[in-house]
C-alpha positions in Angstrom: -25.3 -19.1 9.3 -22.8 -16.2 8.8 -19.0 -16.1 9.2 -17.6 -13.7 11.8 -14.9 -11.7 10.1 -12.8 -9.3 12.2 -11.3 -6.3 10.4 -8.3 -4.5 11.7 -8.7 -0.7 11.3 -12.2 -0.7 9.9 -12.7 2.7 8.2 -15.2 4.7 6.1 -14.0 3.1 2.8 -14.7 -0.4 4.1 -18.1 0.8 5.3 -18.8 1.8 1.7 -17.2 -1.1 0.0 -18.1 -4.2 2.0 -21.9 -4.1 1.2 -20.8 -4.7 -2.5 -19.3 -8.1 -1.7 -20.9 -11.0 -3.4 -22.9 -13.1 -0.9 -22.5 -10.3 1.6 -25.2 -12.0 3.7 -22.7 -14.7 4.5 -20.5 -12.4 6.5 -20.8 -10.6 9.8 -18.1 -7.9 10.1 -16.6 -6.7 13.4 -13.9 -4.1 14.1 -10.7 -5.4 15.7 -8.5 -2.5 16.9 -9.6 0.9 15.8 -8.5 2.9 12.8 -6.9 5.4 15.2 -4.8 2.7 16.9 -3.4 1.1 13.7 -3.2 4.0 11.2 -3.3 7.5 12.8 -1.4 6.7 16.0 1.8 8.5 16.9 3.3 5.1 18.0 2.5 1.5 17.3 3.4 -0.6 20.3 3.1 -4.0 18.6 3.1 -6.2 21.7 0.3 -4.1 23.3 -1.7 -4.0 20.1 -1.4 -7.8 19.8 -2.5 -8.3 23.4 -5.4 -5.9 23.0 -6.7 -7.7 19.9 -6.4 -11.2 21.4 -8.2 -10.0 24.5 -11.1 -8.7 22.4 -11.3 -12.0 20.4 -11.3 -13.9 23.7 -14.3 -11.9 24.9 -16.3 -12.5 21.7 -19.0 -15.1 22.4 -19.2 -16.5 18.8 -16.7 -18.2 16.5 -13.7 -16.2 15.2 -13.7 -17.3 11.5 -11.3 -14.8 9.9 -9.1 -11.9 10.7 -8.4 -9.4 7.8 -6.9 -6.0 7.1 -5.8 -3.9 4.1 -3.6 -1.3 5.8 0.2 -1.4 5.6 2.3 -2.0 8.8 1.4 -2.5 11.6 -1.8 -4.0 10.4 0.0 -6.2 7.8 2.2 -7.5 10.6 -0.6 -8.1 13.1 -2.4 -10.4 10.6 0.1 -13.4 10.6 0.7 -13.0 14.4 -3.0 -13.0 15.3 -4.0 -15.7 12.8 -1.2 -18.0 14.2 -2.5 -17.5 17.7 -6.1 -18.4 16.6 -5.2 -21.2 14.2 -6.6 -19.4 11.2 -5.5 -19.7 7.5 -3.0 -17.1 6.2 0.6 -16.7 5.1 3.2 -17.5 7.8 5.0 -14.8 9.7 8.3 -15.7 7.8 6.5 -15.5 4.4 5.1 -12.1 5.4 8.6 -10.8 6.4 10.1 -12.1 3.1 7.7 -9.8 1.4 7.7 -6.7 3.6 11.2 -6.6 5.2 12.7 -4.8 2.3 16.2 -6.2 2.7 15.1 -9.8 3.3 12.7 -9.5 0.4 15.5 -8.4 -2.0 17.7 -11.3 -0.8 15.0 -13.8 -1.6 14.1 -12.1 -4.9 17.7 -12.2 -5.9 17.5 -16.0 -5.5 14.1 -16.6 -7.1 13.9 -13.9 -9.9 17.4 -12.4 -10.1 16.7 -10.7 -13.5 14.1 -8.4 -11.9 16.3 -7.2 -8.9 18.3 -4.0 -8.9 21.6 -3.5 -7.0 20.9 -3.0 -3.3 22.6 -2.6 0.0 21.6 -2.4 3.7 22.6 0.9 5.4 22.7 1.7 9.1 21.6 5.4 9.3 23.1 5.7 12.8 26.6 4.6 11.6 29.0 7.6 11.4 30.8 5.8 8.6 27.6 5.1 6.6 28.7 7.2 3.6 32.2 5.7 3.6 30.9 2.1 3.8 28.8 2.3 0.6 29.4 -0.3 -2.1 26.4 0.8 -4.2 26.9 3.5 -6.9 25.2 6.9 -6.8 22.5 7.8 -7.6 20.2 5.6 -5.5 17.0 5.6 -3.5 17.3 5.2 0.3 14.3 4.2 2.4 13.7 2.4 5.7 13.5 -1.4 5.8 9.9 -0.8 6.8 7.8 2.3 6.1 5.1 3.2 3.6 3.8 5.9 1.2 7.5 6.8 0.5 7.9 7.9 4.1 11.6 8.9 4.7 12.4 7.8 1.1 15.0 10.0 -0.6 16.7 10.2 -4.0 20.4 10.5 -3.2 22.9 11.7 -5.9 26.1 12.0 -3.9 27.7 11.6 -0.5 26.8 15.1 0.6 23.1 14.6 -0.1 23.2 11.3 1.9 24.8 13.2 4.9 22.0 15.8 4.6 19.1 13.2 4.7 20.5 10.9 7.4 19.5 13.2 10.4 15.8 13.2 9.1 15.9 9.4 8.8 17.4 9.0 12.3 14.7 11.2 13.8 11.8 9.5 12.1 12.7 5.8 11.5 11.7 4.6 15.0 8.0 5.1 14.5 7.8 2.0 12.3 11.3 0.6 13.2 10.5 -0.1 16.9 7.3 -2.1 16.3 8.9 -3.8 13.3 11.7 -5.0 15.5 9.0 -6.5 17.9 7.6 -8.5 14.9 11.0 -9.7 13.8 11.6 -11.0 17.4 8.7 -13.4 16.9 10.1 -15.0 13.7 12.9 -17.4 12.8 15.5 -15.2 11.0 18.7 -16.1 9.2 21.7 -14.4 10.5 22.1 -12.1 7.5 18.6 -10.8 8.1 18.6 -10.6 11.9 21.5 -8.1 11.7 19.4 -5.7 9.6 16.8 -4.3 12.0 13.8 -2.1 11.6 16.2 0.8 12.3 18.1 0.1 9.1 17.6 1.4 5.6 18.0 -0.1 2.2 19.7 1.7 -0.7 18.6 0.6 -4.2 19.7 1.3 -7.7 17.1 3.6 -9.5 14.7 1.5 -11.5 11.8 4.0 -11.9 12.2 4.6 -15.7 9.3 3.4 -17.8 5.9 2.3 -16.8 4.7 1.3 -13.4 2.0 -1.2 -12.6 0.7 -3.4 -9.8 -0.4 -7.0 -10.0 -3.1 -7.8 -7.5 -3.6 -11.5 -6.8 -3.8 -14.3 -4.2 -2.4 -17.7 -3.3 -4.6 -20.5 -2.2 -3.5 -24.2 -1.9 -0.1 -23.1 -3.2 -1.7 -21.9 -6.5 -1.0 -18.3 -7.5 -4.0 -16.5 -9.1 -4.2 -13.0 -10.7 -7.1 -10.7 -9.8 -6.1 -7.8 -12.0 -3.3 -5.5 -13.1 -3.5 -1.7 -12.4 -1.4 1.0 -14.2 0.2 3.7 -12.0 0.6 7.1 -13.6 3.3 9.4 -12.1 4.1 13.0 -12.0 6.6 14.2 -14.8 8.5 16.6 -12.5 8.6 14.2 -9.4 8.7 10.7 -10.8 8.2 9.1 -7.4 4.8 10.9 -6.9 1.7 8.9 -7.9 -1.0 10.9 -9.7 -3.5 8.2 -10.7 -4.2 4.5 -10.7 -6.1 3.1 -13.8 -7.7 -0.3 -14.1 -7.6 -2.4 -16.1 -4.0 -2.0 -17.3 -3.3 -1.1 -20.9 -0.3 -3.5 -21.0 -0.1 -6.1 -23.7 -1.4 -9.6 -22.7 2.1 -11.1 -23.2 3.6 -8.7 -20.6 0.8 -9.4 -18.2 1.6 -13.1 -18.4 5.2 -12.4 -17.7 4.3 -10.4 -14.6 2.2 -13.3 -13.4 5.0 -15.8 -14.1 7.5 -13.7 -12.0 5.0 -13.4 -9.2 4.4 -17.2 -9.3 8.1 -18.0 -9.1 8.8 -15.7 -6.2 5.7 -16.5 -4.1 6.2 -20.2 -4.6 9.9 -19.8 -3.6 9.1 -18.1 -0.3 6.2 -20.5 0.6 3.6 -17.8 0.6 0.1 -19.3 0.8 -3.5 -18.7 1.7 -3.6 -14.9 1.3 -3.8 -11.9 -1.1 -0.8 -10.0 -2.3 0.1 -7.1 -4.5 3.4 -6.7 -6.4 4.6 -3.4 -7.9 6.7 -3.5 -11.1 8.5 -1.1 -13.4 8.7 -1.9 -17.1 11.7 -0.3 -18.8 10.8 0.0 -22.5 14.4 1.0 -23.4 16.1 -2.0 -21.9 13.1 -4.3 -22.1 13.6 -5.1 -18.5 10.9 -5.9 -15.9 12.0 -4.6 -12.5 10.3 -5.8 -9.2 9.8 -2.7 -7.0 8.1 -4.2 -3.9 5.7 -6.8 -2.6 2.9 -6.3 -0.1 1.3 -9.2 1.8 -2.2 -7.8 1.5 -4.6 -6.2 -1.0 -4.1 -2.5 -1.8 -6.8 -0.5 -0.2 -6.3 2.1 -3.0 -7.6 -0.3 -5.6 -10.8 -1.6 -3.9 -13.2 1.0 -5.3 -11.9 0.8 -8.9 -12.3 -3.0 -8.9 -15.9 -2.4 -7.7 -16.5 0.0 -10.6 -15.1 -2.4 -13.3 -15.6 -5.9 -11.9 -18.7 -5.5 -9.8 -17.2 -6.1 -6.4 -14.2 -4.6 -4.5 -11.3 -7.1 -4.3 -11.9 -7.1 -0.5 -13.8 -10.2 -1.7 -10.5 -11.9 -2.2 -9.1 -10.7 1.1 -12.2 -12.0 3.1 -12.6 -15.3 1.2 -8.9 -16.4 1.4 -8.9 -15.6 5.1 -11.9 -17.9 5.5 -10.2 -20.6 3.5 -12.8 -20.7 0.7 -12.2 -20.0 -3.1 -12.7 -16.2 -3.7 -16.1 -15.4 -5.2 -14.8 -12.4 -7.1 -16.7 -11.3 -10.2 -14.9 -10.2 -13.4 -16.0 -7.3 -15.7 -19.5 -7.2 -14.1 -19.2 -3.5 -13.0 -20.8 -0.4 -14.4 -17.7 0.9 -16.3 -15.0 -0.6 -18.7 -12.3 1.5 -17.0 -11.9 3.3 -13.6 -9.3 5.4 -11.8 -8.2 6.5 -8.4 -7.1 10.1 -8.9 -5.0 11.7 -6.3 -5.7 15.5 -5.7 -2.2 16.7 -4.9 -0.4 20.0 -4.4 3.4 20.3 -4.2 3.8 23.2 -1.8 3.1 23.4 2.0 0.3 25.8 3.0 -2.7 26.4 5.2 -6.0 24.9 4.1 -8.5 27.8 3.9 -11.3 25.9 2.1 -12.3 22.4 1.2 -15.1 21.2 -1.0 -18.5 21.4 0.7 -20.7 18.4 1.3 -23.0 19.8 -1.4 -20.2 20.0 -3.9 -19.2 16.4 -3.2 -22.8 15.3 -3.5 -23.1 17.0 -6.9 -20.0 15.2 -8.2 -21.2 11.8 -6.9 -24.7 12.4 -8.4 -23.4 13.7 -11.8 -21.1 10.7 -12.2 -22.7 7.6 -10.7 -20.4 5.4 -8.7 -17.9 8.2 -8.0 -16.5 8.5 -4.5 -14.7 11.6 -3.1 -12.5 11.0 -0.1 -10.9 14.1 1.6 -7.7 14.0 3.6 -7.7 17.6 4.8 -9.9 20.0 6.8 -10.1 23.8 7.0 -7.5 25.4 9.2 -4.9 22.7 9.1 -1.4 22.9 7.8 -0.6 20.5 4.9 2.7 19.4 6.6 0.6 18.0 9.5 -0.7 15.3 7.1 0.6 11.8 7.9 2.0 9.2 5.5 2.9 11.6 2.7 5.7 11.2 0.2 8.6 13.6 0.4 7.5 15.9 -2.4 3.7 16.5 -2.3 0.6 16.6 -0.2 -2.6 14.6 -1.0 -5.6 16.8 -0.4 -8.0 13.9 -1.2 -8.8 11.2 -3.8 -11.4 10.6 -6.4 -12.6 7.1 -7.4 -14.3 7.4 -10.8 -15.3 5.3 -13.8 -15.6 6.0 -17.5 -16.4 4.5 -20.9 -12.8 4.8 -22.2 -9.5 6.5 -21.2 -10.4 9.8 -22.9 -13.8 10.0 -21.3 -12.2 9.2 -17.9 -9.6 11.9 -18.2 -12.4 14.4 -19.1 -14.5 13.4 -16.1 -11.6 13.8 -13.8 -11.0 17.3 -15.0 -14.7 18.2 -14.6 -14.6 16.9 -11.0 -11.5 18.9 -10.3 -13.3 22.1 -11.3 -16.4 21.1 -9.3 -14.3 20.4 -6.1 -12.9 23.7 -4.9 -9.8 23.8 -2.5 -8.1 27.0 -1.3 -4.6 26.6 0.0 -2.8 29.7 1.3 1.0 29.5 0.8 3.0 29.6 4.1 5.0 32.6 2.8 1.9 34.8 2.6 0.6 33.7 6.0 1.0 35.4 9.4 1.3 32.0 11.1 4.7 30.9 12.2 
């Protein structure tokens, strides 16, 4: 007998990763809502997506044993709603919102782990008095209550800069704000949260000094478990831009235990259960503070292949097994490499893509370094600014998942791959295109 597992936004990466799950013969995977509907769509009509998914599940002749997904919103919000409808295990809608509604999450963090929470304030970007009503000090980060990949996130150093970025936020915030409001309408909300909609922003004290890392884990039967900790390496010039994830983390064991303790206190406080999570932290060496950056009620897709390279299975294992209500059968340190990375191939200027690595170049890289995966985001002829879900400073041409014997060997391999994978980007200024 196999379990029927429905995946929201099934994509090429899951096609490559899912066969590596332990006991893969126990699962039958089915797509639920397409990648284009939940990731690359211009709009995410939440009510319609929910109805479409439920209709598909109703038509299915077998048992519906689990519904899973690893994408950010709207996928992350569909999971608790669909599971509730089908009576399946998973975190409650309210627990999901206490993680992913950035303002509500900060309110709950301030009650559960106050020492990890920066100063913060909700801001209505449509309020003509938004600048005058600030109680938080400059400089700060402003970002929507719900967005991802630093979408519409800005570093603001004074009132004039805030006035400059507000029009961009107003124009773009509805793409996630509208469907997020539809989700909030399905939940029991305290008054202080109900007033802060998906069309609001949060301003936060800057905490991005020091090291960044992510704790991947899961909760089952109210017990919080660690799967692994990943280091995030950032760009020196643009500290908000991620260059590479490395696993396992090089943090001392005592710090890793502290991170797990913080996660345990918060997730227990909000009643999060029966699901995976990832929590991003900043560690400020100067002040010896651990800051909590954000919490996601899902695994990070970005880490799946590096868990496979080091541990012997992608942590999609945890996503699937917790959704089935069984103890995750995730291996540990049984992969081909002691260390692995996801390297982002970025540029910092807009331009026209004139050449991307050929299939042959990619095949040579993947053959030369076994286990390596190359995933391109761009194609010839496109303009980089047409890429979706980019941060405010750079464009991600593609990514490289790669393992090594140690950190030095890994860095050397990444550099060799860069040289073997040839991109040509024509700057806008030298182009005839308007």
